[in-house]
N, C-alpha and C positions, 0 to 999 in steps of 0.2 A: 659633515664637511666633505666635500668633494676631494677626489684624489689629486687633482691639479693644484688646489689651494694648499693642500697639505706640503707638497714640494716647495712651495714658496713660503711657507710659514705663515701664511695669511688666514686668519680665521674669520667667522662672521660675528665675533663679538663686538658689542657697542664701542668698547675701548679701541679696537683696531680701525673701526669704521670713522670714529671721531679723528684718531690720528691721521689717517690717510686723507680724510676730508680737509683737515687743517693744513697739512703738508701741501695738498693740491692747491688750495687758496693762497698759501704762502708763496709757492712758486709761480703759480699761474697769473695772478694779478700783476706783479711787477713785470714779467715777460710779456704779457699782453700789452701792457702800457708802453713797454720798450718798443714792440711792434708797431703800435700806433705812431709813436714818435719816429720811428725809422721810415716807415712808408709815407708818413705826411710831411716829413721834413723836405725843405727845398735846399739843403745844404749842398755842399760840393760833392761830386761823385769821385769814386776812386779813380785814379788816373794810371796808376801801375797795375800790371797784370797780377803781381803778387798781392797787392792790397785787395784787389776784387776776389782773389781766390780765398784769402783769409776771411774777408767779409762774408763771402758766400757760405763758408765753413761754419762760421759762428752763428749765422742765421739758421743754417740747417740744424745745428745742435740746439739752439733756443727753441725752434719749432718742435723738435722731438720732445724736449722737456715740457713744452706748453701742451701738447697733445696729451702726454702721460698725466699731467697734472689735471687736466679736464677729465680724463678717464678715471682719475683717483676720486674726484669729486663726485662724479656720477655713481661710481661704485659705492662710495660712502652714503650717498643719499638713499639709493633703492635700486638694488640689482637682484633680480630673482636668480635662484639656483641654476635654472637651465640656461640663462643667459651667461652666466659665469663659465659653465662648462663649454659652451659654443665659443666663448671669447678665448679661452685657453687653447682649445683645438684649433682655432684659426690662427693664433699667434704661433703655434708650432709649425703649422703648415707655411705660414709666411716666412719664418726663419729658415725652413728648408728650401723654400723657392729663392730666398736671398742668397743662401749658400751656393745653390746651383747656378744662380745668375753671376755670382762672383767668380765661380770656377770657369764659366763660359767666357766672361770678360778677360780673365787671366789667360786662358787658351788663346784667344784672339790676339791679346797682346803679345804673348810668346811667339805666335805665328808671324805676326807683323815685324817683331824686332829680329828674329832669328830665321824665319821661315822663307816662304817663296815670294813676299811682296817685294 
């Protein structure tokens, strides 16, 4: 078992793969159906800015859960060990990049609010 998988407590056993695959299907199918209904509906659009912000936030959270459920199903079906290692390394790099981007946006916000603009 790779070192990255040991950190998360995920093994390559059949039991873990079946559990993650079923959980991925359990979350992925209803959320995907919700996306289809949301994007194909011709209902009213949000008029208030706060309704738009809340709707955007809910869609972003649902999109993250949907992508993670698809990844869980793919991992459960068949993922070679070398791909798992690359996946965990790229996740670590993405989290570092996200942290640095957040710091940059925070610095820009502080500068705009209290600085020279």
